[in-house]
C-alpha positions in Angstrom: 23.3 228.5 -12.1 25.2 226.6 -9.4 25.3 228.2 -6.0 27.5 225.5 -4.5 26.9 222.9 -1.9 26.2 223.1 1.9 29.9 222.6 3.1 31.0 225.5 0.9 28.2 227.7 2.3 29.2 226.6 5.8 32.8 227.5 5.1 31.9 230.9 3.7 29.6 231.6 6.6 32.3 230.6 9.1 34.9 232.7 7.4 32.5 235.7 7.3 31.8 235.3 11.0 35.5 235.0 11.8 36.2 238.1 9.8 33.5 240.0 11.6 34.8 238.8 15.0 38.3 239.9 14.0 37.1 243.3 13.0 35.1 243.6 16.2 38.1 242.5 18.2 40.4 245.1 16.5 37.9 247.9 17.1 37.5 246.8 20.7 41.3 246.8 21.1 41.6 250.3 19.5 39.0 251.6 21.9 40.8 250.1 24.9 44.1 251.6 23.7 42.5 255.0 23.2 41.0 254.7 26.8 44.4 253.7 28.1 46.1 256.6 26.4 43.6 259.0 27.8 44.1 257.5 31.3 47.9 257.7 31.0 47.6 261.3 29.9 45.4 262.1 33.0 47.8 260.2 35.2 50.8 262.1 33.8 49.0 265.4 34.5 48.1 264.3 38.0 51.7 263.2 38.6 53.1 266.5 37.3 50.8 268.4 39.8 51.8 266.1 42.6 55.5 266.5 41.7 55.1 270.3 41.7 53.3 270.2 45.1 56.1 267.9 46.6 58.8 270.2 45.2 57.1 273.3 46.7 56.6 271.5 50.0 60.3 270.4 50.1 61.4 274.0 49.2 59.1 275.3 52.0 60.6 272.9 54.5 64.1 273.7 53.4 63.5 277.4 53.7 61.7 276.9 57.1 64.8 275.5 58.7 66.9 278.5 57.4 64.3 281.0 58.7 64.3 279.3 62.1 68.0 280.1 62.6 68.0 283.6 64.1 70.7 286.2 64.6 71.6 287.6 68.1 73.6 290.8 68.2 74.8 291.7 71.7 78.2 293.0 72.9 80.8 291.7 73.0 79.6 288.9 70.7 77.2 288.1 67.9 75.6 284.8 67.4 73.4 282.6 65.4 70.8 280.6 67.4 69.5 277.3 65.8 65.8 277.1 66.7 65.2 274.6 63.9 64.5 270.9 64.3 67.8 269.9 62.8 71.5 270.8 63.3 73.3 273.2 61.1 76.9 273.0 60.1 79.9 275.0 58.8 78.7 278.3 60.4 80.8 281.4 59.6 80.4 285.1 60.3 81.7 288.2 58.5 81.7 291.6 60.1 81.8 294.3 57.4 83.3 291.7 55.0 86.0 290.5 57.4 85.6 287.0 58.6 85.5 286.5 62.4 87.9 283.6 62.9 86.9 282.5 66.4 83.6 280.8 67.5 82.1 279.3 70.6 79.1 276.9 70.5 76.9 276.6 73.6 73.3 276.3 74.5 71.1 279.1 73.1 70.0 280.2 76.6 71.1 283.4 78.4 73.1 281.3 80.8 75.5 280.6 78.0 76.7 284.2 78.2 79.0 283.5 81.2 80.4 280.4 79.4 80.9 282.5 76.3 82.8 285.3 78.0 85.0 282.7 79.7 85.6 281.0 76.3 86.4 284.3 74.6 88.9 285.1 77.3 90.5 281.7 77.0 90.3 281.6 73.2 87.4 280.0 71.4 87.7 277.4 68.7 88.6 278.3 65.1 85.8 278.8 62.6 83.8 277.5 61.0 81.6 276.0 63.7 81.4 272.4 62.6 78.0 271.6 64.1 75.5 273.8 65.9 72.8 271.5 67.3 69.2 272.1 68.0 68.8 274.9 70.5 72.5 275.8 70.4 74.1 279.0 69.4 77.3 279.8 67.5 78.8 282.9 69.1 81.5 285.0 67.6 83.5 287.7 69.5 83.1 291.1 68.0 85.5 294.0 68.2 84.4 296.8 70.6 82.8 299.6 68.6 82.5 297.7 65.4 79.1 298.2 63.9 79.6 296.8 60.4 77.2 294.7 58.5 77.0 291.1 59.9 76.6 288.2 57.5 76.3 284.6 58.7 76.6 281.6 56.4 75.6 278.0 57.3 74.6 274.7 55.8 71.3 273.1 56.7 70.4 269.4 57.2 69.7 269.0 53.5 73.2 270.2 52.6 72.0 273.6 51.2 74.2 276.6 52.0 72.3 279.7 53.4 73.2 283.3 54.1 71.5 285.4 56.8 72.4 289.0 57.5 71.7 291.4 60.3 68.9 293.0 58.3 66.9 289.8 58.6 67.2 288.5 55.0 67.7 284.8 54.3 68.9 283.6 50.9 70.3 280.5 49.4 74.0 280.8 48.5 
């Protein structure tokens, strides 16, 4: 029986070692790919949670600006005071479903009342109030004796349209 010579045995041994190394490399790569898939799945779950948190925080910030815009109801005018950190735009007011078509924008302090009365007598600007800055109020003249439901609409700094009524509710339009 002839088992071959030394070079043949050397070649067979080298081929066997190369095959074993290839198998070990493939197994190692499969393990790495499995670990990477697991890591990517964990990252995706983490990113989904972070995205949900960021979305909730953005929604809260957006709602916070709308909630910091308050309604003032005093005769002979009604107003919307912007106590938020950003300006609001396109402010309108309806009284029992009828739009009040005149508006005056002034500081949100009590001293604005004299300015407002003078502006009402002289004729205020047409609605909507283009911009109501931080600390300013958009004031609308109200008919004497009218006690209808007041609804204000405005756009916040993020471009979202909001509705606030005299009952205190705030909702996105």
